[in-house]
C-alpha angles and dihedrals in degrees: 000000000000126000113260108202105207101174139015125194119199115198126188109216134189120197127180115232115226089237135003116276115218130192135165088274102045153317129251139179100188129055116213118188146149120254115204123206116186118190127196129210090273092057093252114147130216121192134215134171131211113223096197116127126227090253128043095246099120095038137333095282124096135180090260095048090048091053089048093050095044094046100041105031117010101045093052087052091047093051094048095089145347116281120230093189133005091238086072090072090070090066095037092053094042091096086070112076118229114321087132097167093054090049092047092052091057095039091050091057091049091049090052091048091047093051091048091050088050091047088236133129109250093243090058091047086056094048097254120156108189127100093193132034131201117234140188133193133247117220121196127222110291134210091248141008089246092057089050093050091050091053093046089050091056094050093044088054089050089057104246109171096224138016120217121192127189117235137188133168107300092023104064132068098032091043093051090047091056092046090051091047090056097035108030096165106035116115100252135183135170130221118205099179090217095305096140141060133201087272086072094056094119092052091049091046088054087067090066091084093065099067093234121183089227149325109240120217100331096169138046117327093237097044133109099148101063089041088062090052090050095046090057087059098045132075089197115085116249116224118201122217117149093033094062116076100148145013088264090058089050092050092051094046092050092047091051093046091240094146146002097213134033127209111214117208114181094214095046094054099043102259147321097300092058091043087056092050091051089048091053095048090049092048091052089053098044092247110144118222138200136188117256125209132234098188089272125188119228099289095052089041090056091052090052091052091052096051092046089065090075109107101243092059089099100150125071113264135214096260098122124173120290090244090061088073111011138053086209126005129209098246135071120249099025119230108270130189124214119188091338095310138103120210108229111236118241100202116112116276119003090349097234131088116238109237098228093186090056092044089055090053093054096040116105096177138356137190131194124217125194132194 
């Protein structure tokens, strides 16, 4: 029997980060996002989280545009008819161009609801087969190299399986050299968030000496052609993030030789179903994948854990512990990391309970929609 969604609640939440997070495109202290609750006719709730930021610095989507797209376009499509399986939403939403993060927020809630109705953990509903996943940590640009080294020291001692540091012109080769001097053996990668062009090829080639796992998205966020040119010149693998919005994008990038690794972010690609399709194409082509982070609260973090259980997620992702970002998360129990791994929850759905009291504290406004 199909899922009949009877009610959807959109909540606008604001959560204070423990410390500012800085990348090549901006710095922020608060995380604003939309939390989606979808209820079926039996009163069961599924939860999804929009990963769009307040400003269009990562991609063109924002919290406000996501709310508009969900309210005015996606919910009417969702309410049209029952859903036999969450993968149907990909086709149903296809009449709406792009707006992947808005689509993923709704689709995530329906996947959670579907898994709960099936009495399955979300990772098993997706076809995942791991009971533990390896995770790394992402560290933003710091005020000084000494500050960065202190932070890395802490996370190395906590056992994270990989360290990712953000870079930009003027905060790159010299910084990585100091990190490598202090931590010669730690698995290390850098993320440029599209801060470079082919004119910087010599500076990017200079990173080859540091035995990095990868350079993530060095060039333009919509590019796969120049990345192929750059990858030919580098020994370090390029990982694409912002350039990959669909399985078709992944296929073309692999065919061109634009990268050797792909970062899969559920929100960026339009949901769990498309994330699975990208995973499968990469697996067929021996391209390893990992799950990137968007400073998610607990619901988004739980979805990341579930997708990472698919077998071609062979590199540690960005899903750090809740306490890395938040004084108090919106799920119970919070996500914890032990020796660089997270134990995958076995309860039906996302595997964590949403702390409604904490959600209410963080909620600045909410709206209810009925069929």
